[in-house]
N, C-alpha and C positions, 0 to 999 in steps of 0.2 A: 276441367280440373281433375275429375275422376280419371279421364283418359291419360293425363300426364302422370298421375300416380301409378297407374297400371304399367305404363311404359317404363317409368323409373324403376319400379319393382322388377320388371323383366330384365332390365340392364344390370341391376345389382345382382340378380340371380345368376346371370351369365358370367359376371365377373367372379362371383364366388365359386362357380363350377370350374372356371378357368384356373383360378388360383389353386383350388384343391387338386386338380389334375397336374398342375405344373410341377408339383413336388415329386411326381412319379417319373424320375429320370434315371434311376439306378436299379439294377436287378437286386433280388433279395440276397440275404447273407450267404456267403460261400467261401470256400478255401481255394485260392489260386496258386498254382505251381508254375514256376518259371525255370525250366530245365536248362536254359541256355543264357543265364544271367552272366554279365561280365562286369568287372570292377577295376578301375584304375585308381590307386591311392598313393599319394606322395606324403612321406613323413620325414621329419628332420630330428635327428638324435645326435647329441654331442657335435653340433655344427655340421653334420654330414647329412645330406639330403638323398633319399633313395626313393625309387618308384617301384610299385608292385603292379603287375598285370595278372589279374586273377579271373577265373571262370568257374561256374558250377551251378548249384541249385539254390533258388530262393523261393520261399513260400510266404504267402500273405493271407491273412484272414480278413474278410469284410463283414461287418455287421449289417443288419437291415438298415435301409435309409432312415435318417432322422431329420425331418424338415428339409433343409437345403444341403445337408452334409451326410457323410457316412463315415463312421469310425473304422479305422483299420489297425492292424498290427502285423509287423514283420515277425513271423513265428519261427522261421528257420533261414539260416544262411550257411552254406557249406561250399566254400570256394577254395580251389587249389591254385596256387600262384606259380608263375614262371620264376626262375632264379632272378633275384633282385639285382640292382646295380651295385649293391654291397657284396654280392657273391653268395647270399643266403639261398639255400634250396630247401625243398620240402616245407614251404611256408603255406600256412592255411589261414583263412579269414572266416570267422564265425561270429554269431551273436554271443555276448558275454553272459554266461548263465548266472553269474553272481550279481548282476545288476538287474534293474527293473525291466519291464517289457519295452520293446521298441515300437512305440505307438505312432499312429499317423491318422490322416483323414483325407477325404476327397470332398471337394465342394462342387456345387452345381455349375460353377464357372470353369471346371476342368483343372483346378489347382489341386495337386496331390503332393503330400509330404510325409516324411517319417523322421522321428527322432531316434537315432540308432546308437546302440551301445556295441562297439566292435571289440573283438578279441583276436589278436594276431599271434600265432605260435610259429616257432621255427626260426626266428630271427637270431642273429648273433647276440643280441641283448636279452634274449629269452622271450617270455610271453609278455606282451604289452597290451594296454587297453586304454579306453577313455572313461573317465569318471562322470563327466557331463556329456549328455547325448550330442551327437553330431546331427544337425538338421539338414536334411537333403530334400529337395523339392523338384517338381517337374510340372509342366502343363500338358495334360493328357486330353485326348479327344474321344476316348471311349473306354468302356470297362469290358474286359480287364486291360490294364495299360501296356499291352504288348508294343514293342518297338518304341519305347519311351526311354529318355535318359534323365536320371536324377543327378543333381549336382549340389554340393554343399554351399551354404551361404556364409560360413565363417570357419576359422580354424578352431581346433580343440586340443587341449593338452594331452600328451601321452604319458602314461604312468607304467612303472614296472610292477612286479608282483608284490613288492614291499610298499606300494603306494607312493613311491618317490617319483616326482615329475622329472622326466628325462628328455622331453622334446615336445613336438606337436604334430598333429595330422594337418596337412595342408590341403591340397586339391583332392577331392573325392568325386569320381564319376561312376554311377551305377547304370549300366545299360541293360534294359530288360529285353530279352530276345523275342522272336516271333513264336507263333504257335507251332506245336507239333501235332500232326495228324488232325487238321481242322475238320476233316470229314467225320470224325467221331466226337469231337469236343465242341463243334458249333462255330459258325463264322461270327467272331466277335468284332471284326472291323466294320465301321460304318460304310466302307466302300469296298465293293468287289467288282470284278470285270469278267465279261463273258464274250466269246466270239459268236457270230451268227453267219449263215449263208442262205441266200435266197436266189437260187439258180432257176431261171426260166427254162421251160421246155424248148429245145432247139428247133422244133417243128411248128410250135404254136405258142404265142404269148398268152393264150388263155389258160395255160397249164404251168404248174411248177414241176421241176424235176428234183428239187431239193428245198426243204423248208427247215427252219430252226424254231423250236419252241423253248422257252425259258421257264423252268419250274422254280418257284420261290416258296420256302416254308418258314414259318415263324416257329422256332423251337421253344420259345417261352410258353409256359403254361399259364402265365399270369398277365403279361403286358402285351398290348397290340403294337404293331410296327407299321410305319408308313414308308413305302418304298417308291422312290422316283427313279425312272429309267431314262437315261440319256442315250439315244441311239445315234451312232456315229458311222459314217460311211468309210470306205477304205482309203479315203484321201483326207482324213482327219476333220471332216466337216460335220458338225452336229446337225442332224436333219429333223429329228422328231423327239418329243418329250412325252412320256406317258407315266402313269403312276397306278399303284394299287395299294389297298389297305389290307393288312394281314392281321386278323384277330388272333388271339392266342391259339397256338397249334394249328394255324390255318395254312392251307396249301392253295396257291394260285399257279396256273400254267398259262403263259402268255404266248400266243403265236406271233413271233416277231415279224415275220414276213407279211402276214395279213394285217397286223397293226400298221405297218408301213404302207401297205396297199390301201388301207382305209384312209390314210392321210392324203392320198391323191398325188403325191410327188413321185417321180421315178424311183423305183426300189433298187438300191444297189445290190450287187451280187454277193457282197461280203462286207463285214464291218465288225464293230465292237459295241457292246452294250455296257455302259457304266452304271452300276446300281448304287444308289445312295440311300441309306436308311436315315430318315430325318424325322423331325417332329411333325406330328399331325395336329389337328385343330386343338385337341385337349389332352395330348399325351406326348411323351418324348421317346426317342429311340433307346432301346436297351441292348442293342446287338442281338445275337442269337438267331439271326436269319441265315438260311443256307440256300445256295442256288446252284443249279446245274442245268446244262442245255442238252436238248435231244435233237439230233440231226436226222431227218427222215428223207430217204431217197426213194424215188418212184415216179408216179404220175398223179398229180393232184389238180383238181379244178381250182383255178384262181378265184378267190372270193369265198371259198368254203373254209371256215376256221379249223375244221378237224382234218388233219392230214390222213388219218387212218380211214377216212371215208373214201379215199382213193386207192390206188394200186401201189402197195409198199413193197420195195425190193430189199431195203436195208435200213437199219436203225443204228445210230451211234450215239453214245452218251458220254459226257465229260463234265466234271465239276467246274464251277467258276472259281477264280483265284482271288485271294485277298490282295488288296492294294494298300500298302503302308503309307504312313504320313511322309516318309522320305520320297515318295513318288508323287502323291497328290493328297491334299487335305480335303476334308468334307467341305470347308468353306470355299476352297478354290473350285471344286467341282460344282458346287451350288452356283457360283458366279458364272461358270461356263454354261449352265442351264438357262440363265436369264435370256429371255427373248426368243428361245427356241420354240417353234410352233408346237402346240400340244395336240394330242390325239388320244381318244379313249383306248384302253388296252383291249385286244381281242382275246378273251379268255376261252379256254377249251377244256376238254376232259371232265366236264361237269363241275369245274372249280369256280363258276361264277358265284358272286356273293349271294 
């Protein structure tokens, strides 16, 4: 009986730990700027329907995570529109300073929404706005929601400056652009892609003449990140799966060629590594990981994890690239990883845990 109580207490303790950490799924409060936001909005005034195509800057503030949600606010919107179908030019879309804040939220399921108060200037009808907020929503897969599209769920009435209803806003699509200079702002996508080359020595299979190492760094000072690496050959065949845990501000360098060599299968001369930031046992991904590859050319003993222990003639470095949801989603990549043989990563440069 005593043993059963101990086991039950242990199970309950693990469940409590798991629940407590399961809420750590979003980064702390921050302001996000989207310099390449685009909006398509259709409005009907006096039985005439017009469409605006606009682009510019959008800013969003995120609060600290609260339970399973995080409160947000669209703090700035400065969009310039192409001439509308009604012939209007010099049209601009912004947030209405006379109305309340355009608030929103993000849930742990990836549902994101805003209730937006628009103001449109430069139309033949003058300045127009909506008195009740327009609700726009999107399903996002990471924070910040780059490469996401928000759409409205219903129409809202359009008013002129005298608060006279003159029509309605119909379709509204807000496209959030990709990152600018991810090398300085951090890789926020849960998926990024890197090339590798494992060229054998032409005189002896016991030596490499080119090796690739992959360096991963967790740029978060608070949350750990769990990275899974799907290694694919040059003919689109997934051949090995490996993983590494990055504690806050941690750096791991993985010798891709020696990791494949450890797996026992023939090592392809070139291929792609798809990196997926995913949930660990008691924590969830926060983005913020950055990756780049180092190609080392020379003569290296096969089986030695450190290329610089050999004869090096050249070193080339390049960053890995973000992969948007329009190419592959984290769920799709995770499905492709299923059933791929796993192998421990060969870590070098003193970056072993």
